[in-house]
N, C-alpha and C positions, 0 to 999 in steps of 0.2 A: 417453434424453431423450424428453420428451413434446412435444406440439405447442405448448406454452406458450413464450412468449419468456423468455429469461434476463433477470432484473432486476439492474441494476447500481446500487449505492448509493454516493453520496458524502455524507459528513457534514461540515457546515461551520458555523462560527460567524460567517461573513461577513468575517473579517479578510483572508483570502487567496483571494477568489473569482476573482482573475485566474488562479490555479492551477487552481481547481475547473473553470472553464469551458474553459480551454485543454486540460486533461486530458480532459474529456468530449468535446471536438471531436476530439482525437487518437484517442480510442477509437472514436468514430463513423466516422471516416474509414477506419479500418483493420479494423473488425470484419467477419467473414465473413458474418454473418447479422443480421437485424433484431433489435434489443434495446430494452428499456425502461430509460432512465436516470433515476434518481430522485435529486434533490438534496434532502437532508434538512437543513433549516435549523434550527439550535439557537437558540431564543429570539428569532427574528426571521422576517419574511416579506418576500420580495423576488422580483420576477419575473425570469426569466432574460433575458439580452440577446437581443433579437429576431434578431440575425444568427446567434447560436448555435442558437436554435430552428430557424431556416430551414435551416442547414447540416445539422442532424441529421434533420429531417423529410424533406429532399430525398433522403436515403439510406434512408428507411423506418423510422428509429428514432423512438421516442417519448421526450419529455422532460417530466418532471413535477417540481414542487417540493412539499415537505411541510414543515410547521412542527412542530418537536418542542418541546413545552412541558414542561420538567422543573423540578422544585424544586431540582435540583442535589444532589450528594452531600456538599457541604461539604469537598471534597478539592481541594488545589491542583494546578496543572499543574507543569511543570518546564521552564524555558527556553523554547524555541520550541514545546514540546508543551503545548497548553492543556488545561484540565480538560474541554473538550468531548470529548476522547478517551474518557472514561469512558462516553459515551453510545452507543457502537457497537452494543451489544446492543439498546437501544431503537430506534435507527435501523433496524436489521435487522427488528425486529418491526413497524415502521410499514408496511412494504410486503411482508413475506414471504407474506401471505395471497394475493397476486396471482400468485405464481410457484411453480414446482416447484424451480427452481434460482436462487439469489441469489448475486451476487458483491459483496462489500464492497471498495471501493478507497479508499485514502488519496488526497487531492487533490494530493499531490506525486509522483504516478506519471505516467509518460508512455509511451504505447504507441509502439513504435519501428518495428514492421513488421506485416504482416497476421497476424491470429490469430483463433481461434474459442474463446471461453471455454467452450464446450460440451466441448472436449477436456480441460478441467481439472476438470470436475464430478466430485465424489467418487463412486467406484464402490460402496463398501460402508459407508463411514463417514459421520458427519454433516458433516464438513468436510474440505477439502483446502487446503493452504497450502505455502509454500516455507520451508525453514529460514532462521532469521536468521543471515546469513553471518558477522557479527562476534561473535555470542554463541555459537553452536553450535560454532564453531571454536576458541573460547578466545582470540580476538584481542582482544576488549574486556576479558575477565575470565579470566585464566589459572586462577583458582580455581573456575571454573564446573563442571568435571567433578567435582572433589572435593566441592563443595557439593551437586551432584545426588546423589552417593553418600550423603552425610551425611544428607540429608533425604528420601531414598527417591523421588527424581524421575528420570524418564528423561532421557537426554541429548538426545533429539530436542527441539528447541525452535523453534517457527515464528515468523516475522515476521508481525504482524497487519495489515500494510499492504495485503495482498491475502488475502482469505479467501473461498473458494467453498463454498457450503452446499447440501446437499440438504435442503430445507426440512422435509419430514416427519420425517426422521431427526433433524434439529436440534431440532425442537420436542419430540420424545420423549426426547432424550438427557439432559436434566437439566443440560446445560452452561450455559444462560443463568442458571438458578437458582443453580448453584454459583458462577458468576462474581459474581453479586450478593452472595453471602455472603462471598466472598473479598476483595473490593475493599478493605474497611476494614482487614482484618487484614494484607493485603499492604502497605498504606500505612505500617503500623507495622513490618513485618519482611518482607523478601523472602528466601525460602530459596535462590534462585539466587545471590544476592549475599551471603547470610548476614549481612544487615543492611539498611541503607537502599538504595533503588533509584530510578533515574531513569526506568525504563520503566513509566509510571504505570498502564497498563491491560494491557500485553502479557503480563507474567508471570502475572497473575491468570487471564488467558484461557488460557494454556498449562496452568496447574495444573488449571483447570476442565475442559479438554478431556481430560486424563488418558489420553493415548495414543489417544484416539478421533479420530485425524486421519490423512489420507493425505498422503504427501510428494509434492509436485509437482516437476517439473523446475525447476532454478534459473532458467531463462530466463523464467519467468512473473513473477518478482519479484527482479530483480537490484538489490540495495541498493547505496547509494553507497559503502559500505565497499569494494566491488569496482571503484570508479572507475578507469578507464584500464587495466583488465585485459582479458583475452580474454573473460571472462564479461560484462563491461560492453559489449563490442563486439557480442556476439551476442544480447543481451537482446531478448526480445519486449516486456517492460515494464521500464523503468528506474524505480527508486524512489529519489527524491532525499532520503534520510534526512539528518538534521542540519539546521542552520540555513540553509545555502545551497541554494536550490531551483533549478529550471530557469528560473524567472523571478525577477528580471530576468536575461536571458541575459548571460553573462559571457565575455569573450574568453579568460580563463585556463581555462575549464571546457568550453566548447562545442566539440564535434568535428563532423565532417562529417555524421554521422548525426543528431545533435541539431539541427544547423543545417537539415537537410532537413525534419525533422518540424516544427520551429517555423516554417520558411518556408512550408510548406504550410498550416499553421493561419493564418498571417498573410494569405496569399492568399485563403483560403476565408472568413475571418472577420475582415475588417479592423477591425470594431468593437472587437475586443479590444485593439487598439493595441500589438501586440507589436513591440518594437525588438530587432533582431538584429544583432550585430557583423558588419561586412562580412567577406567571405571572405578578404581579404588579411591580416586580423589573426590569423594563425595562430601567430606566434612566442610569445605568452603561453601558449598551450595547450601547446606543445612544451617550453617552459621549465618549466612546471609539471610536466609528465610526467617530465622529467629530475630535477627537485627531489624528486619523490615516488618515485623508483625503488626505494629500499629498502622503503618501505611497500607499494608495489605488489607487489614480489616476495614479501614476507612473507605478505600476505593471499592471493595466488594460490597459494602453496605450501600454506597452511592449508586453503583451500577444496578444492584437489586431494586432499589427504589425507583430508579429511572425506567427500568424495563417493566415495572409493575404499573406504570401510569398508562 
């Protein structure tokens, strides 16, 4: 690591900035060293909430907003994933000149306990990331392994909700350029799914990386497919993939760790207006856990097997 701060990037279209700023506050409250947090706003300009700015500055962090003006790729989103996801590479390029190490974070991530992103910086490769727990294990798509073999792809497949880059290696890697050339072809055919695909940018980014990435410990990006498992319990960062996010907080999903983190955000930054179910409403959570026992056991077993290889 050099003396430069790590740059952390959030990309937003403004639709769920309740998540963006709550995530940024959770990161700022838990990060071991001072960082620069960049909110890259796609197609709009808006100042951050003053209370968020105050909380982060009080801990030595810097917060900046940037406007990304793009003509768009003419490609649709899918469900809760908007077409803004295609702009990750442009968002990274917006601020990468200011840093030696950059971390891209989806705004549906929540830091659960103290961490230092410097520990996750790639050692020799352009980027480091965590495997996608539902895809790499075959949980979402049992044909994933067969399709990788068929199309000459490696079975390692990362989740793009957290990507940590060595900027100089990233710029020289050719990955951004390959990604740009792959986006359109992937929209027409995804080799991982051997047909159409709902992961609008992630597959193209994996193909573009072409083995040039380092695998991070799962704790740095525990996706919600591992909800209510031991992996979810010990996460450094939880990633609320899927349509249900950590806001609005829900009694059937919130556990004591999430309640603690959201409660701290609410106390430190009341302007965000977080509403948290009272602690005595635990029955919906435990009923949900019982209801999901078969699914929890299956994904836990698959992740255990995957990590053991």
